[in-house]
N, C-alpha and C positions, 0 to 999 in steps of 0.2 A: 259673518259680520265680526269685525275686529273690535275688541274693547279698547278704548283709548285711556291711557294713563300718562302722567307726567314722568319723564325720564329722571330717575333719582341722580343726585350729584355723587361724585366719587367721595369716598370716605376721607376724612382728614388724615388718617394714617397712610393711605395710599398716596395722597398728595404730598405729605411731608416726606415719605420715602422717595418719591420722584425728585423732589427738590434736593434732598440730602445727597442722593446718588449723582445728581447733576453737578453738585459742588465737589464732592469727595474724589470722584474718579479723575477729572482733569486737574484738580489741585495736587493730587499725588504725583501725576506726571510733571507738573510744574515744579514741585519740590525736588523731585529727582533731577530735573534739568538744572536747577540752581546748585544742587549739591555736587553733581558731576560736571558742571559747567559745559553742558553739551548743547549745541545749537540744534542738533537732531531732535533731542527730547523737547526743546521749546516748541519746535514746529509740530511734533507729535502731540504735545499737550494741547495745542490750539486745535488741531484736527479732531482730537478726541472730544474736546469741549463742544465743537460744532456738531459732531456725530451724536453725542449723548443728548444734547439739548434738542436736536431735531427728532431723534427717536422718541424721547419722552413727551415732547409736545404732540407728536403724531398719536402716541398711545393715549394721551390725556384728552385731546380734543376730538379724535375720530374713533368713537366707539364702534365696535363691530360685533359685539356679543350682547345678547339679551341678559338683563340683570336677574331675571326670574329663572330661566331655564338654561342659559348659556348658548342658545342657538344663534345662528347668524342673523344679523339685522340688515334689512334692505332699506335704502334711503328712498324717500318719497316726498315730493312737495305738493302742497294743497293750496290752491288760491283761496284768499279770504274774501268772500262775497264778490262784488263786482269791482273791487279795487285792484291796483297794480301790486298788491302785497301778497306774499305767500308765506306759509309757515312750513318748517322742516319737520318731517315725521320719519320715524324709523319703525318698520313693521317686522314683527317676529311671527313667521308662519307656523312655527312649532307650537307655541302656546296661544296663538290668535290674539296678540296684544299689539296695539299701535302705541309706540312710545313717542310722546310729544317732547321735543328737545327744548321748547320754549323760545326757539330762535325764529325770527321773521326777517324777511328782506323784501326789497322792492325790485321788481323786474320790469323790463321794457316789453310791452305787449306787442310791439312791432317786430321784435327780434325773433 
């Protein structure tokens, strides 16, 4: 039997570090592009901005590790009563904890 706990939010320091790195890395390429007047660096800075924002949003919103033991989390959805709503859960089989993400969604029962 898995124990159910709410999934803790990321710390403010990690969130701020992600935001700062998402700003600093592309901005440095942009400043180099202006300084050297290079169209290649302008395009490169745009691509780096897209890549950094995509990678950081993936890491921020799609957790794959257990906050307690660092084990791999597996996604599971659980229907809420007889409604068309389900909640998103992540299970850690190493420490036998079900982490509740706090997210719910509606699904189509016919699909």
